[in-house]
N, C-alpha and C positions, 0 to 999 in steps of 0.2 A: 246511347245518349246523344243528344245533339251537341254540336260544337260551333261556337260563334266563329265566323270567318269574316274577312274584309269584303268578300264578294257576295255573301248571302247572309241575311239576317236569320235569327232563330225562327222567327215567324214564317219566313219564306221556306226554310228547310222543312218545318213541320207540315206546312200546307202541301208542299210537293210530295212529302212522304205519303200522306193520306191520298192525294190525288193519284199517285202511281198505283196504290193498292186498289183504288176504285176503278181505275181504267183497266187493270188486269183482272178484275173481278175477285180479288182476294177479299174485298169487302163487297158483298152482294147488294143489289138494290133492295132497299128497305132495312138494311142493317143499321143498328144504332151505333154512333160513334161514342167513345168513352166520354163520361161527363167531364166538364172543364177541370174540376178538381182532380179527378182520377187521371186524366191525361197529363196534367201538370206534374203529378207525382211520378207517373211512369217515365216521362221524358226529362225530368229534372229541370223544368222551366217554370216561369211564373204563370198564374192563371191568366194574366193580361196577354201573354204571348199566345196561349191557346185560343183565347177569344179572338184575337187578331187573325190567327191562322184559319179558324173556322169561318170568319168573315170572308176571307179570300176564297174559301171553298164555296161559300154561298154565292159570291160574285161570279164564280166560274160555272155556276149551275150544277155543281156536283153533289151538293147536299141541300137539305131543306131543314128549317128550324120548326119544330112543333112545340107550341106553347106549353110550358111546364113539363115537357117530356124530353127535350134535348134535340140533338142534331141527328138526322138520318140520311143515309145515302139515297140520292134521288134516282128514281127510275126514269131516266131521260127518254127511253123509248116510248113509255106510256104517257109522258107529259104532253097534253094537247098543244101547249105553246111551242113545243119543239118537235112536233110530229110531222112537220113539213106537209101539211094537207091531208095526212092519213085520217081516216075516220076514227072515232074513239074506239069502236069495236076492233078495228084492225090493229090499232096501237096496243090495246089491252091484250091482244092475242100474241103480240110479238115477244120473243125471248131475247134477253141480252146475249150478245155474242160472247163466246169464250175463246181465249187463246188456245190454239191446238196444243195438245200434250203429245210428245213423241214417246208414246208408251212402249213401242217396240224397242227403242234404244234403251229405255229404262230396264226392260226385261233382259235384253241382251247383256247389259252391263252387270247384271247379277251373276252371269256365268263366265265373266272374264275378270278374274281376280288379279289385282295388280300387286298384291303382297300376301305373304303367308299369315300375316297378322289379322286379327278380327277387324272387319270393316264396318264402320258406322253405317246405319241405314239398310243393312242387308235384310234385317227382319228374321234372321234365323240364329239359333244358338250355336256356340262352338261345338264341333262334332263330339268332343269328349263329354259334354253335358248330355248329349242325346244317346251316348253309347249305353247299351244295356245287354243283359244276357237273356232276358225273358222273351224278347222278340225272336231271336234265332231259335230259342227253345220251342216257341209256339210253332214256328215253321217246320222244324224237324219233327215235331209231334205229328203234324199233318202229312208231311211227305213220306213218313215211314208207314203209312197206313193206306187202305184203299181209297181214302179221301183224296189222295193226290190224283188218281185217275178220275174219280167222280167230279172233282172240281176243275180239272184241266182239259179233259177230252170232250167237253160239251159246253154249250153256252149256259151260263148261270141264270138265276131268276132275274127277270127284267128289272124288278124293283131293288135288287140287291140280295145278298145272302141273308136268309131269314134269321140265322143265329146272330149275325151282327145287328140286324134291325131290332131283335128282341133286347139285346144288350144296350143298344142306343136308347130304346124306349125307357128302360129302367134308369139309365144315366140321366135322361132328360127329366124324368120324374123327380130326381134328386134336386134339381134346380127349379122345380115347380112348373115345368112345361109338360102339359098332358098330351102325349103323343103315343097312340097305339102303334105297334110294329107296322100295321097296314097303312099308316099315315107317313111312313118314312121311306124315302127313296135315296139310295146311295149314288154317289157321283164320283167323277175323276177329280177329286179335290174340291175345296170350297169355291174356288173361282168358277169351276164348271157348274156348281149348284146355282150360283148367282146368274150365270148365263142361261141355264134352263128356266129359271123363274122369269127372266126378262123376255126370252123368246116365247114363253107361254102366255104371259099376261099382257104383253105390249105389242104394238104395231108401229112401223116407222111413222115418225111425226108425233107420237104420244109424248106428253110432258112427264118427266120423272124428277122428283125432288131428291137431291143427294147432298149429304152434309159436306160443308167446305170450311176449313181445309179438309182434305181427305186423300184417299188412295188414288193417285193420278190414273192408274190403270183402269179403275172402275169408271171414271169419267170418259176415258178414251173408248172403253169397251161399249158403253151405252151410245156414245156418239157414232161409233162405227156401225151400230145397228140402226142409225137414223133417228134416235130418240132426241127429244128436246130436253136438255139438262137444265134443271132449275137449282142453282146452288143455294143451300140453306146454311147460314153461318152457324157453326157449332160453338156453344158456350159451355161454361163449367157444369151447368145443371142439365144440359141437353141442347137440342136444336133451338134456334131462335123462333119462338112460336108466333111472333108477330109477322115475321117473313113468311112462315108456312101458311098462316091464315090469308095473307095477301095473295100468295100463289094460288091457294085454293079458290079464292073468290074470282081471280082473273084468268086462270089457266086450266082449272079442273084437272089436276094431275091424276095419273092412274096408279102411281106407285111412289113410295118413299123408301129409300135405301138408307139404313142406319147401322152404325156400329155403336150399340148402346153401352157396352162395357169395354173399358180401356180403349177408347177411341184413338184411331190413328190419324194424326200424330200428337194430339193434345194429351192423351192419357186420361181424359175425363171419363167419368161414368155417369149414366143417366140417374136422375133423382126420381123418387116415386111421384112427386107432384108433377114434374114435367112429363113423365110417362103417361099419367092419366090424361093430361091435356092433349098429348099427341093422339092417343086413342080416341078421344072425343072428336078431334078434327077428322080422323079417319072415318068415324061413324057418320059425322054430319055431311062430309063431302064425298063419301063413297070411294075411298082409295085403299089399296092394300099396302102393307108394310112388310118389307123383307129385312129381317134382323140378322146381320152378319156377326156371329159370335166367335170369330176366328181366335180371339185372345181369351176366350172364356176359361181355358184351362189354367190361366195365370191369375184369374180374378178371385176375390173373396167370395165365399159361399153366399153371402147375403146380397150380392149385387142385384140391382133391379133390371129385369128384362121385360120387354114389351110382350113377348110371347107368353110369359107366365101370367101376366096381368090380364091379357086378352083371352087366354085359353085357346089359341090357334083358331080364332074366328076370322079376323082380318089380317092376321100376321102369319108369316112364313119364317121358320127358323132355319139358319144355315150354319153349319159347323164343319170342322175338319181337324186334321191331326198333324199337319205339316209343321206347325209352330212348336209342338210339344214332343213329338214321337218320331215320325219317319217321313221327312219331306218327299222322298222319292217313291213312297208307296202310293201317293196320290189318292188317298181315300178321303172323300168328303161326303156330306149328306144334307138333305133338307127334310124338314118336318112341316107338313102343310095341313090346312083344313081338308077334311075328308072329301068334300065335293070338288077339290082341285087336283087331287092326287092322280087321277087317270090322265088328265090333260098334261100334267107335268111329266108323267111317265112316258106318254107319247113323244114328248119333245126329247127326252133322254134317248129313247129308242132310235129316233131319227138321227141322233148325233153319234152315239157310241154303241148301240145295241145293248150290251150289258156291261158290267164292270167286273174286275178280276176277283172271282169268288175265293180263290185260295188265300189271297192277302186279307180279304174281308173276314174270312173265317179265323185266320190267325189273330187278327185284331180283336175279334169277339172273345177269343180265349184270354187275351191280355186284359180286357175289360172285366170279364167274368171273375177272374182270379184276383182282382184288386191290384194288379201290377201297374196298370196305367195310373190309378189314383195315387199310389205311393210314389211312383216316378214323378208325377206332377208336383207333389208336395216337395220333393227334393229339388226340383228345378226352381220352384218358386223361392225356396230358401236361398239358393245360390244367386238367383236374380236380384233379390233384395239386397244382398251384400254387394254385388257388382254394380247395381244402380247407385247405391250410396257412395261407393268409391268413385264412380264416374262423375257424379254431381260435385263431389269435393274437388276433383281435378278441374272441372269446368269452371267452378266458382273461383278457384285459385288462379286460373288463367284470365280472369276478368269477364267471363261470360255471364249472362243472365238468362233466365228461363222464361219463356212466354206462358208456360203453364207448369203447375206442380208436377214434377216427374213421377210417373207411375207405370207399372207394367214394363213393357219394353221401351217406353218412350221418355225421352228427355228433349223437349222441343226448345232449342236454343234460339233466343231472339237476336237476330243479326242486324236489326235496325231497318 
């Protein structure tokens, strides 16, 4: 909440808060500001204060008012009046600059624990939640047979162990994603799958739409490959479709990266209506969608997924098991349209040759025998209890949430 001070009015504080978010691209060009009434409710101020703050943003050229639609973040790079002599075409091709994210430091921080207590933001469950007997049993079953030699003393199948790909095909069918085993390629974790897709479909300089806020490492990874990142504000029902349409008309993006289910960090899940409109944009403007379902094991069965609605025509599904089973096994996978599989496989071969067949076969056993499904149900139950307890503690401490907590996420509004 805003607090009146002798040195700065509520109007100035609110205007500066929005201005900072716009300058740092937490509010992307084309994003709609909250309505006057909604902003007043959120910030605990009068509608008059909000109107005055929005007027300041208008005067600074940071937003624009659209008749009967509200206030929107202004794309100052494309505005002819501010383009400093650039041609309209050159201005339209420009991408708003992003503040660099030190992704390496973020990753390194994950491996340097400062306390034995669970750390917020780690994105993994406590070890005792993940402990099981069925994974060691699956490994012992394989290492006690000729399979140990067969799976260890030679390279495995380039696309991944066929037993696992068959199990994954059946698992995907259970959530409505039609993927034959031949359409599945295993990877060294879900992050590797995202990298394989990017390196296959994109070239340096290509524009890519990515939901924002989002996983900082994904932004940094794409930028390190030389891609032009187009941030798309994520809302409760899905991505901001007006911003996506704007990018499609001006930048011709090649790819859209989305976490449809239990989005990081908002916890939001895509609605069917938004999903259909995203797929319509993909068809109209000819771009692919990679759907990162990292948190799918924690989601309700009815969750809407783009790959299920699309049938893997323009969509590519990415999944993994680090969040639910075994972070250090580093098993991920992608499911893609049949015509893209060989290209994606070539990229995998150039980076890793094959993936560890022994662990993949052990995971296949865990899936086939229903052990992964039962384990996921137990973890979801514990997570529901822990999330409820965490929310109560946060509210008791005076915190408020920017979005309804869901899955692993409780996004606290720090103002």
